[in-house]
C-alpha positions in Angstrom: -18.4 20.5 -2.3 -17.2 24.1 -3.6 -20.6 26.2 -3.9 -20.9 28.7 -7.0 -23.1 30.7 -8.4 -24.4 30.8 -12.1 -21.6 33.2 -13.3 -18.8 31.1 -11.3 -19.7 28.0 -13.2 -19.5 29.7 -16.2 -16.2 30.8 -15.8 -15.4 27.6 -14.2 -16.4 25.5 -17.2 -15.0 27.6 -19.5 -11.7 27.7 -17.8 -11.9 23.5 -18.1 -12.8 23.5 -21.4 -9.7 25.3 -21.8 -7.6 22.9 -20.0 -9.1 20.2 -22.0 -8.2 22.1 -25.0 -4.8 22.6 -24.4 -4.1 19.3 -24.0 -4.9 18.1 -27.4 -4.7 21.8 -29.0 -2.5 24.6 -28.4 -1.1 24.5 -24.6 -1.3 28.1 -23.9 -4.9 27.7 -23.4 -4.0 25.8 -20.2 -2.8 28.6 -18.6 -5.8 30.5 -19.0 -7.6 27.8 -17.8 -5.7 27.5 -14.8 -5.5 31.4 -13.9 -9.4 31.4 -14.8 -10.2 28.3 -12.1 -8.2 30.2 -9.4 -10.4 33.3 -9.5 -13.4 31.4 -8.8 -12.2 29.0 -6.1 -10.4 29.5 -3.0 -6.5 29.1 -4.6 -5.7 25.6 -2.7 -8.9 24.4 -3.4 -8.4 25.1 -7.0 -5.2 23.1 -7.3 -7.1 20.1 -5.5 -10.3 20.2 -7.6 -8.3 20.3 -11.0 -5.8 17.7 -10.7 -8.1 15.0 -11.2 -9.7 16.9 -14.4 -6.4 17.4 -15.8 -5.5 13.6 -15.8 -9.0 13.2 -17.6 -7.4 15.7 -20.6 -4.0 13.7 -20.0 -5.8 10.4 -20.8 -7.3 12.0 -24.2 -4.0 13.4 -25.2 -2.1 10.5 -24.6 -4.6 8.2 -26.5 -4.7 10.9 -29.5 -0.7 11.3 -29.6 0.9 8.1 -27.7 2.9 7.2 -30.5 5.0 10.4 -31.0 6.7 10.9 -27.3 10.3 11.8 -26.9 10.9 9.2 -24.4 14.7 10.1 -24.3 14.1 13.6 -23.4 11.3 12.6 -20.6 13.6 9.9 -19.0 16.3 13.1 -18.8 13.5 15.3 -17.5 11.4 13.4 -14.7 14.4 12.9 -11.8 14.5 17.0 -11.6 10.4 16.8 -11.8 10.4 14.9 -8.8 12.6 17.1 -6.7 10.3 19.8 -8.2 7.3 18.4 -6.9 8.7 17.7 -2.8 9.8 21.3 -3.0 6.1 22.7 -4.0 4.4 20.3 -1.4 6.4 21.9 1.2 5.3 25.2 0.4 1.4 24.0 -0.2 2.1 23.0 3.6 2.9 26.2 4.6 1.2 28.9 2.9 -2.4 30.5 3.3 -4.7 31.0 0.1 -4.0 34.5 -0.3 -0.5 33.5 -0.8 -0.9 31.0 -3.0 -3.3 33.2 -5.0 -0.3 35.7 -5.1 2.3 32.7 -5.8 0.2 31.8 -8.9 -0.2 35.3 -10.4 3.7 35.4 -9.8 4.3 32.1 -11.3 2.6 33.1 -14.5 4.3 36.9 -14.8 7.7 34.8 -14.7 6.7 32.1 -17.4 5.4 35.4 -19.9 8.6 36.9 -19.0 10.6 33.5 -19.9 8.5 33.3 -23.0 9.3 36.9 -24.0 12.9 36.0 -23.5 12.6 33.1 -25.4 11.3 34.6 -28.4 14.1 37.1 -28.6 16.9 34.5 -28.3 14.9 32.4 -31.2 14.3 29.1 -32.2 17.9 27.9 -32.7 19.5 28.8 -29.8 22.1 26.2 -28.7 21.6 26.7 -24.8 18.5 24.8 -25.1 20.1 21.8 -25.7 22.0 21.8 -22.4 21.5 19.5 -19.3 21.4 22.3 -17.5 18.2 23.7 -19.0 16.5 20.7 -18.7 17.5 20.3 -15.1 15.8 23.8 -14.3 13.1 22.9 -16.5 12.4 19.8 -14.8 12.7 21.4 -10.9 10.7 24.4 -12.0 7.9 22.4 -13.6 7.5 20.1 -10.7 7.2 23.2 -8.5 4.9 25.0 -10.4 2.7 21.8 -11.1 2.2 21.3 -7.2 1.8 24.9 -6.3 -0.4 26.1 -9.0 -1.0 23.3 -11.7 1.1 25.9 -13.8 3.6 23.4 -15.5 2.4 24.0 -18.7 3.9 27.1 -20.1 7.3 25.8 -18.9 7.4 22.5 -20.5 5.5 24.1 -23.7 8.3 26.8 -23.7 11.4 24.3 -23.2 9.7 21.9 -25.8 9.8 24.4 -28.4 13.0 25.5 -27.3 14.6 22.2 -28.0 12.8 21.9 -31.6 10.4 19.3 -31.2 8.2 19.1 -34.0 4.0 19.5 -33.7 3.5 15.5 -33.2 6.5 15.3 -31.3 5.6 18.2 -28.8 1.9 17.0 -28.3 3.0 13.3 -27.8 5.9 14.3 -25.6 3.6 16.6 -23.4 0.8 14.1 -23.1 2.5 11.4 -21.7 4.8 14.0 -19.6 1.6 15.4 -18.0 0.0 12.1 -17.5 2.7 10.5 -15.4 3.3 14.1 -13.3 0.0 14.4 -12.4 -0.6 11.0 -11.7 2.7 11.2 -9.4 1.1 14.6 -7.9 -2.0 12.6 -6.8 -0.5 10.9 -3.3 0.9 14.1 -2.1 -2.7 16.4 -3.2 -4.3 13.6 -1.0 -1.9 13.6 1.8 -2.2 17.7 1.8 -5.9 17.4 2.3 -6.5 19.0 -1.5 -8.2 16.3 -3.0 -11.2 15.2 -1.2 -14.6 13.1 -1.9 -16.1 16.2 -2.3 -13.7 17.9 -5.0 -13.9 14.5 -6.5 -17.9 14.8 -7.0 -17.2 18.5 -8.1 -14.6 17.2 -10.8 -17.0 14.4 -11.9 -19.8 17.2 -12.6 -17.1 19.2 -14.2 -15.7 16.6 -16.5 -17.7 17.0 -19.8 -16.4 20.5 -20.0 -12.8 19.0 -20.1 -13.8 16.4 -22.7 -15.4 19.0 -24.5 -12.1 21.2 -24.6 -9.7 17.9 -25.6 -12.2 17.2 -28.5 -12.3 20.7 -29.8 -8.4 20.8 -29.7 -8.0 17.6 -31.4 -10.5 18.8 -34.4 -9.0 21.9 -34.7 -5.3 22.0 -34.0 -4.5 21.6 -37.8 -6.7 24.6 -39.0 -5.7 27.3 -36.7 -3.1 30.1 -36.8 -0.6 29.4 -33.7 0.7 32.7 -33.9 -2.7 34.5 -33.6 -4.2 32.4 -30.5 -0.1 32.7 -29.4 -0.7 36.2 -28.8 -4.5 36.2 -27.5 -3.5 33.5 -24.9 -0.4 35.9 -23.7 -2.9 38.8 -23.2 -5.4 36.6 -21.4 -2.8 35.2 -19.0 -1.2 38.4 -18.4 -4.4 40.0 -17.3 -5.1 36.8 -15.2 -2.1 37.1 -13.7 -2.4 40.9 -12.8 -5.6 40.2 -11.4 -4.6 37.5 -9.0 -1.6 39.0 -7.6 -3.6 42.5 -6.9 -6.7 40.5 -5.6 
């Protein structure tokens, strides 16, 4: 089981709280959580430890928002997501921890660039509705989630770009990640990323995810998305630079 000192445990639990919060509150918090988690554990190990904990948050999100999913959009996305997951599994099997850490950082920086571009284009950009955009988002999300558990920002940008309302966003996102993360489990186990030790670690840390999910559900109607988005982007940028330069 991963051995962490008190400071590392504090960072890991904060990361997991943010992961849980992202499932039922503001999704950008999950990017920060993934980046922080990869700072306290070896990069490959962090993806395996985090996956079962992500599923804990996904179950809570689906329980809260299950009636608001856009299933037509999910059906269009998933064939492309499968392609991305398979590509990601090949990469995970062939790169070491240092390269994986750099890859996570590069993916986060790329997502921030996409976020900035999306903001510049505006919410009424018709390009977002094109099937090619859904295909690209699905492949990139599948690849990012398999290599770095980092599909959250990609899908957040996509769901916002296609104009899903808040509850539709949360319901569609909840089902998307529950199904996606469940699909990843056999691949992660086959690659040695999920083991009895990582599951034990996850069982010990799961309350932090649940606490974050409860907090997200309680505060989503009160928080200022604009302010939180700015803080999330700033923290993600710092974490990504740290990962790339380690």
